[in-house]
N, C-alpha and C positions, 0 to 999 in steps of 0.2 A: 504494500500500500504506500503510495506516494501522495501526500495531501495536495489537493488542488482546490482552488477557491472559485466560487461562482463569480461571473462577470456580468450577470444580468440580475436585476433586482425587481421587487414588487412593482407592478402587478404581474409581471411575467418572468419571475426569477428562475434561474437555472441551478438551484441547489441539487436537484436530482441528477442532471447530467454531470455536475461537478463531483457528486458522490460516486457515481459510476466511474468517472475518469480517474478518481483517486484509487479505486479498487482495481481497475484493470490497467492502471498506469499509462493513461493516454492524456493528451492535452484536452482541456474542457471543450474547446472549439472543434475538436475532432470527434467528439461524441454527439450523437443525435440530440438535437435540442427538443426533447420530447414535450416540454412545457408548451411549445407552440401548437401542439395537437390537442391539448386538454379540452378546449371549448369548441372544437371543430365538429364534434358529433361522430368522429370516427373511432375505431377501436385502437386508441393510442397504446394500450397495453400490448396488443399484438404487434403493432408497429415496432415497439421497443424490443419485444422478444425476437422478432425477425432480424432487426439490426444487430442485436447481440449475437444471434446465431451465426450471422455472416462473419462476425469477428472472432468466433470460436468460444462464445460464452452463453450461459443460460442464467436467467434471473428466476428465483423461486421464493415462495413464501418460506419463512424461516422461524416458525413458532417455537422450534426447539430451543431457541436462545432465550425464551421466557424463563428458563431455569436460572438465569442470572438476575432476573427481575421478579423474584417470588412475591413481592408486594403487589403484583398484578393478579393475585388470587388464583394462580395456576395450581392445580391439585396434583401432588405427587403421591405415589404409593408408599414410599419409604425414603429415609435419609440415604440409604445405599443407592437408590435410583437417582437421587439428586447428585450424589458424588460421582456416579458413573457418567451421567450426562455432562457434568461440568468437566470431567477429565477428557471426554471425547471432544468437546467443543472449545476447550481451552486454547486461547490465543488466536482463534479465528476472528476475522473481521466480519461485521454484518451491519446492514443499514437499519436504522430505526426511524420511523416516521412518527410525527406527533404535532402538537399545536405549536405554532410559531410564537416566540416571545415578542415579536415586533408588530404583528398585525392580527387583530381579532378575526376569528373565523378563517384563518389561513394555516395551511400545513407547511411543515418544513421536514427535511430529512438530513440525518447526520450519520456518522459512522461510530460504532461502538466496538469494543473488544473486552471480553471478560466482564461484561456488565458495566463498563465505564465508557464515557464519551472520550474518544481519542481524536476525533476530527469533526469540526463543524465547518462546512464549506462557506458559510457566511463569515465575512471578515470580523464581525463583532464577537464571534465565538461564544455566544450565549446559549447555544444548544436548543433544546426543546422544553416545553413546559409540561408535557404529558406524553405518554407513549400510546400510539394507536396500532402499530404493526411492525413486523420484522421482515426483512428481505435479505437474501444472500445472492451472490453471483458466483457461479462455479465455472471453471474452465472445462470445455468439452474435449474429449479425446481426439 
């Protein structure tokens, strides 16, 4: 992971492309500017998946990282299960979406590792106010 910063801001910010750029180690402007598709009515999620596949990556929901955020009321069967999941996911980077601290009713996306914020693509580095979801990018064979 090489931290990259967004270069477009509200109302059409590119925190998502900047987070992707950080994880796949590309320049922000070389990553699809997916935020330009959000309000177009098209399936921007599929457009992003197709673009990533062309580059040799896949984006996936990553709820397994909830183990680092047990305050989100995720139910585990045992302490052993928690320990096993943490061991398996240790040191992996993942994206976390949530409420932006800058604009009411706007989302933001940042990068976490081991339950801690390691990179906010916004230059003010304030992170997110709440957690809504988890995503990961994996390299295809």
